[in-house]
C-alpha positions as CSV (number, residue, x, y, z in Angstrom):
1,M,176.6,19.0,82.5
2,S,178.4,19.9,79.4
3,G,181.2,22.4,79.2
4,H,179.1,25.2,77.7
5,Q,178.0,27.0,80.9
6,N,180.0,29.9,82.3
7,G,179.7,28.8,85.9
8,L,177.4,27.3,88.6
9,A,174.7,29.3,90.2
10,V,172.5,28.4,93.3
11,L,168.9,29.8,92.7
12,N,165.9,30.2,95.0
13,A,162.4,28.9,94.3
14,Q,161.8,31.9,91.9
15,F,165.0,31.1,90.0
16,E,166.8,34.2,91.3
17,P,170.4,33.9,92.3
18,L,170.9,33.9,96.1
19,E,172.7,37.0,97.6
20,S,175.8,37.5,99.5
21,P,177.0,36.5,102.0
22,F,175.5,33.0,101.0
23,P,177.9,31.4,98.4
24,Y,175.9,31.2,95.2
25,Y,178.1,31.4,92.2
26,V,181.4,29.9,90.8
27,K,182.8,31.0,87.5
28,R,184.2,28.5,85.0
29,S,187.2,30.7,84.2
30,G,189.8,31.1,87.0
31,G,192.0,33.4,85.1
32,F,193.5,33.9,81.7
33,F,194.4,30.2,81.0
34,I,192.6,28.4,83.7
35,K,189.2,26.7,82.7
36,R,187.6,24.8,85.6
37,T,185.8,21.5,84.9
38,D,182.3,20.8,86.0
39,T,183.7,18.7,88.9
40,D,186.1,21.5,89.9
41,M,183.2,24.0,90.1
42,A,181.1,21.6,92.1
43,I,183.9,21.1,94.6
44,M,184.6,24.7,94.9
45,L,181.0,25.6,95.6
46,N,180.8,22.8,98.1
47,N,183.8,24.1,99.9
48,Q,182.3,27.5,99.9
49,F,179.1,26.1,101.5
50,Q,181.1,24.3,104.2
51,S,183.0,27.5,105.0
52,F,179.8,29.5,105.2
53,Y,178.1,27.1,107.5
54,N,181.2,26.9,109.7
55,K,181.2,30.7,109.9
56,Y,177.4,31.0,110.4
57,P,176.1,27.8,112.2
58,L,172.4,27.1,112.2
59,N,172.1,26.8,116.0
């Protein structure tokens, strides 16, 4: 990925963003001066996925 996208989004098979409560989006900017790297956004989204699945287990 380059640094030109505004964030990371998880899409369904029809390329539509997933809906809450499923974590589906992380913004690149984290405030006035904070710009997240691609790696930072991927780590944040992964942490959100882990929290979601711990809260809503599949079984």
